[in-house]
C-alpha positions as CSV (number, residue, x, y, z in Angstrom):
1,X,73.4,-8.6,-181.6
2,X,75.7,-5.9,-179.6
3,X,78.7,-6.9,-177.9
4,X,77.4,-6.6,-174.5
5,X,74.4,-8.4,-175.2
6,X,76.5,-11.5,-176.5
7,X,78.6,-11.1,-173.4
8,X,75.6,-11.7,-171.2
9,X,74.2,-14.3,-172.8
10,X,77.6,-16.2,-173.0
11,X,78.0,-15.9,-169.5
12,X,74.6,-16.3,-168.2
13,X,74.4,-20.3,-168.9
14,X,77.4,-21.2,-167.5
15,X,76.4,-19.2,-164.4
16,X,73.5,-20.9,-163.9
17,X,74.9,-24.1,-164.0
18,X,77.6,-23.4,-161.4
19,X,75.2,-21.9,-159.0
20,X,73.7,-25.0,-158.1
21,X,74.0,-27.4,-155.4
22,X,75.2,-27.0,-151.8
23,X,77.5,-23.7,-151.1
24,X,78.2,-23.0,-154.5
25,X,81.3,-20.8,-154.5
26,X,82.4,-18.8,-157.6
27,X,86.2,-17.0,-158.1
28,X,86.5,-15.3,-161.0
29,X,90.4,-14.9,-162.2
30,X,90.9,-11.8,-163.5
31,X,94.9,-12.6,-164.4
32,X,94.8,-12.2,-168.0
33,X,92.4,-9.3,-168.0
34,X,93.9,-5.8,-169.1
35,X,90.6,-4.0,-170.0
36,X,87.3,-4.2,-168.4
37,X,84.4,-2.4,-169.9
38,X,80.6,-1.7,-168.8
39,X,79.4,-4.5,-170.8
40,X,81.8,-6.7,-168.3
41,X,81.0,-4.8,-165.1
42,X,77.2,-5.6,-166.0
43,X,78.3,-9.0,-166.9
44,X,80.1,-9.4,-163.4
45,X,77.2,-7.8,-161.3
46,X,74.6,-9.9,-162.9
47,X,76.9,-12.6,-161.7
48,X,77.5,-11.4,-158.5
49,X,73.4,-11.0,-157.6
50,X,72.7,-14.4,-158.7
51,X,75.6,-16.0,-156.2
52,X,74.9,-14.0,-153.6
53,X,70.9,-14.7,-154.1
54,X,71.9,-18.7,-153.6
55,X,74.0,-18.4,-151.3
56,X,77.3,-18.6,-153.3
57,X,80.7,-17.7,-152.0
58,X,81.9,-14.7,-154.5
59,X,85.4,-13.3,-154.8
60,X,87.9,-12.2,-157.8
61,X,91.8,-12.9,-157.9
62,X,94.0,-11.8,-160.2
63,X,92.9,-8.4,-160.4
64,X,95.7,-5.9,-161.7
65,X,95.9,-2.4,-160.9
66,X,94.5,-0.7,-163.9
67,X,91.0,-3.1,-163.7
68,X,90.9,-2.6,-159.7
69,X,90.6,1.2,-160.8
70,X,87.4,0.4,-162.8
71,X,85.9,-1.8,-160.4
72,X,86.8,0.9,-157.6
73,X,85.1,3.8,-159.3
74,X,82.6,1.6,-160.2
75,X,81.6,1.1,-156.8
76,X,81.9,-2.7,-157.1
77,X,84.9,-3.3,-154.9
78,X,83.0,-3.4,-151.2
79,X,80.6,-6.0,-152.5
80,X,83.5,-8.4,-153.5
81,X,86.6,-10.1,-151.8
82,X,89.8,-9.8,-153.5
83,X,92.8,-12.3,-153.5
84,X,95.7,-11.6,-155.1
85,X,96.2,-14.9,-157.1
86,X,94.3,-18.2,-157.8
87,X,96.2,-20.1,-155.2
88,X,94.9,-17.8,-152.2
89,X,91.4,-19.4,-152.4
90,X,92.2,-21.1,-149.3
91,X,92.1,-17.9,-147.2
92,X,88.6,-17.4,-148.4
93,X,87.5,-21.1,-147.5
94,X,86.4,-21.5,-151.4
């Protein structure tokens, strides 16, 4: 099993559990993430699509410049909200 498949498997079940109930809200903390691969981008895109389909609020926080550049180049930034820190989540009504 490749790293990409393993990452997707590890993300899929918890994500499915998160996106239930009324008005689910997802805030992903990137504070300790220094490196982001295509497998991570795919997992993030799958999560975003599931969140959007369920009417969830979806945001990323603590994204450093290096990871933000990867997200910018991949075209992910227009579809996601970015906030500086976990504490800033109230600005998005999360």
